[in-house]
VMD Tcl script that draws the C-alpha trace (Angstrom):
set ca {
  {24.40 56.69 43.77}
  {27.78 57.31 45.50}
  {29.47 60.42 44.87}
  {33.05 61.41 44.42}
  {34.34 64.98 44.19}
  {37.59 65.02 42.29}
  {40.31 67.80 42.06}
  {40.49 68.63 45.69}
  {43.30 71.19 46.42}
  {42.49 72.50 49.85}
  {41.19 71.20 53.07}
  {38.24 73.55 53.03}
  {36.89 72.03 49.76}
  {37.51 68.55 51.29}
  {35.64 69.12 54.23}
  {32.86 71.07 52.50}
  {32.35 68.04 50.22}
  {32.43 65.69 53.19}
  {29.83 67.73 55.12}
  {27.69 67.60 51.94}
  {27.76 64.04 52.00}
  {30.40 62.94 49.48}
  {31.67 59.45 49.53}
  {35.04 59.98 48.11}
  {37.46 62.67 47.38}
  {39.98 62.67 44.21}
  {43.31 64.19 44.40}
  {45.08 64.66 41.11}
  {48.74 63.62 41.04}
  {48.94 64.45 37.31}
  {51.43 67.43 37.02}
  {50.05 68.71 33.68}
  {46.61 69.13 35.32}
  {45.48 72.50 36.51}
  {44.07 70.75 39.53}
  {47.45 68.89 40.18}
  {48.39 68.52 44.16}
  {51.49 66.88 45.24}
  {51.25 63.99 47.39}
  {52.73 65.88 50.50}
  {50.21 68.49 49.98}
  {47.50 65.97 49.64}
  {48.85 64.44 52.94}
  {48.44 67.56 54.73}
  {44.74 67.59 53.76}
  {44.00 63.95 54.40}
  {45.67 63.56 57.83}
  {42.82 66.12 58.89}
  {39.87 64.43 57.59}
  {37.50 62.23 59.33}
  {37.45 58.35 58.63}
  {35.12 56.41 56.26}
  {35.83 58.62 53.39}
  {37.52 57.05 50.43}
  {40.70 59.29 49.25}
  {41.58 58.56 45.73}
  {44.81 59.48 44.00}
  {44.46 60.13 40.28}
  {47.44 58.89 37.97}
  {48.21 59.22 34.19}
  {51.12 57.23 32.68}
  {53.41 56.32 35.47}
  {54.69 53.27 36.49}
  {53.71 51.18 39.43}
  {56.48 52.20 41.59}
  {55.10 55.84 41.49}
  {51.54 54.71 42.12}
  {52.59 52.68 45.18}
  {54.84 55.44 46.56}
  {52.38 58.29 46.14}
  {49.62 56.22 47.43}
  {51.63 55.52 50.81}
  {53.11 58.79 50.86}
  {49.73 60.96 50.50}
  {47.53 58.56 52.60}
  {45.25 57.99 49.82}
  {43.39 54.75 50.07}
  {42.55 54.07 46.33}
  {44.54 54.62 42.97}
  {42.54 55.79 40.02}
  {44.66 54.82 36.69}
  {43.74 57.14 33.84}
  {45.56 55.29 31.22}
  {45.85 51.86 29.69}
  {48.20 49.56 31.26}
  {49.72 46.44 30.79}
  {48.87 43.32 33.33}
  {52.45 43.65 34.67}
  {51.86 47.01 35.97}
  {48.70 45.92 37.81}
  {50.52 42.74 39.28}
  {53.21 45.20 40.73}
  {50.55 47.49 42.45}
  {50.23 46.71 46.30}
  {47.35 49.23 46.72}
  {43.85 49.14 45.71}
  {43.00 50.56 42.41}
  {40.26 51.13 39.79}
  {40.71 51.34 36.23}
  {39.37 54.39 34.10}
  {37.82 53.70 30.62}
  {38.27 56.58 28.13}
  {35.15 55.90 26.12}
  {35.17 56.71 22.28}
  {32.33 54.59 21.43}
  {29.34 52.37 22.93}
  {31.62 49.18 22.94}
  {34.08 50.86 25.28}
  {31.56 51.06 27.94}
  {31.65 47.30 28.20}
  {35.27 46.95 28.90}
  {36.21 45.28 32.26}
  {32.74 44.83 32.69}
  {33.39 42.17 35.63}
  {35.37 44.82 37.55}
  {34.16 48.28 39.19}
  {35.49 50.98 36.70}
  {35.19 54.44 36.26}
  {33.94 55.66 32.68}
  {34.83 59.07 31.40}
  {34.57 60.72 27.96}
  {37.67 60.44 25.62}
  {39.55 63.43 24.92}
  {43.25 64.28 23.95}
  {43.97 65.50 27.25}
  {43.41 63.37 30.37}
  {40.32 63.99 32.33}
  {37.22 64.35 30.85}
  {37.70 68.33 30.37}
  {34.13 68.59 31.22}
  {32.92 66.69 27.96}
  {29.80 64.43 28.29}
  {29.58 61.04 27.35}
  {26.49 59.85 25.18}
  {24.35 58.59 27.84}
  {22.28 56.28 25.36}
  {25.47 54.11 25.41}
  {24.34 52.84 28.74}
  {20.82 51.65 27.50}
  {20.58 48.04 28.23}
  {23.93 47.76 30.10}
  {24.46 46.63 33.70}
  {25.81 49.93 35.06}
  {25.81 48.42 38.81}
  {29.93 48.37 38.68}
  {30.10 51.82 36.72}
  {31.12 55.03 38.14}
  {30.19 57.84 35.45}
  {32.15 61.09 34.92}
  {32.53 63.57 32.34}
  {30.31 66.55 31.94}
  {28.24 66.14 35.07}
  {26.66 68.97 37.31}
  {23.82 69.40 39.46}
  {21.39 70.01 36.81}
  {21.84 66.80 34.91}
  {23.04 64.32 37.64}
  {19.40 63.37 38.66}
  {18.55 62.14 35.20}
  {20.98 59.28 35.49}
  {19.29 57.50 38.43}
  {17.29 55.30 36.32}
  {20.60 53.54 35.02}
  {21.70 52.30 38.23}
  {24.98 53.64 38.15}
  {27.38 52.74 41.20}
  {28.48 56.24 41.56}
  {29.33 59.48 40.00}
  {32.44 61.49 39.73}
  {32.50 65.36 39.34}
  {35.37 68.09 38.97}
  {34.72 71.01 36.93}
  {31.00 70.87 37.20}
  {31.12 72.03 40.81}
  {33.85 74.64 40.34}
  {34.46 78.26 40.61}
  {37.80 77.92 39.06}
  {40.13 75.17 38.29}
  {40.73 73.45 41.64}
  {38.52 75.82 43.66}
  {35.18 74.20 44.65}
  {31.73 75.93 44.85}
  {30.34 74.88 48.29}
  {26.75 75.53 47.01}
  {27.38 73.64 43.78}
  {28.95 70.59 45.63}
  {25.99 70.40 48.07}
  {23.33 70.49 45.20}
  {25.31 67.97 43.13}
  {25.46 65.36 45.97}
  {21.73 66.07 46.93}
  {20.45 65.56 43.47}
  {22.83 62.37 42.89}
  {20.95 60.93 45.98}
}
mol new
graphics top color blue
foreach p $ca { graphics top sphere $p radius 0.5 }
foreach p [lrange $ca 0 end-1] q [lrange $ca 1 end] { graphics top cylinder $p $q radius 0.2 }
display resetview
């Protein structure tokens, strides 16, 4: 499974994740998040990173202009959209993006099934808040285009291998505190996801 370490706020955490084998890093451009980072601060980290690592900007309830400009300004390579948007917004994006499904029930995991998408647990606040999805919802589902998030850590990620998820996304499960990663937890998570 591919791995994304989300909520990166420092160069040290970014390079630790890359050195541990992370395929992608997440930068939270949502000001109400304790892991918020400005596009300019994200750029300072991103411009020092090695190539071939996906740099993902996370957005909540913004318009296409903000997504386009923040991705361009920060140097991110992909936008992650944590909100329901109309088709007009998607047409206005000139950057690659991935939709996020905030799943409330089993039917939600089938949304956008022809596309790569990230599926997270629904909660009132944005981001899964470490809340775990009911894994049984994925029984019999083609998970090859799903990136799973929500309540994951190094102790439970290896149990997901049988589902064939494209990838996994973790934030709070590898942290010492909001926005500060634990390099040992990051390394263990990535090792167990492989």
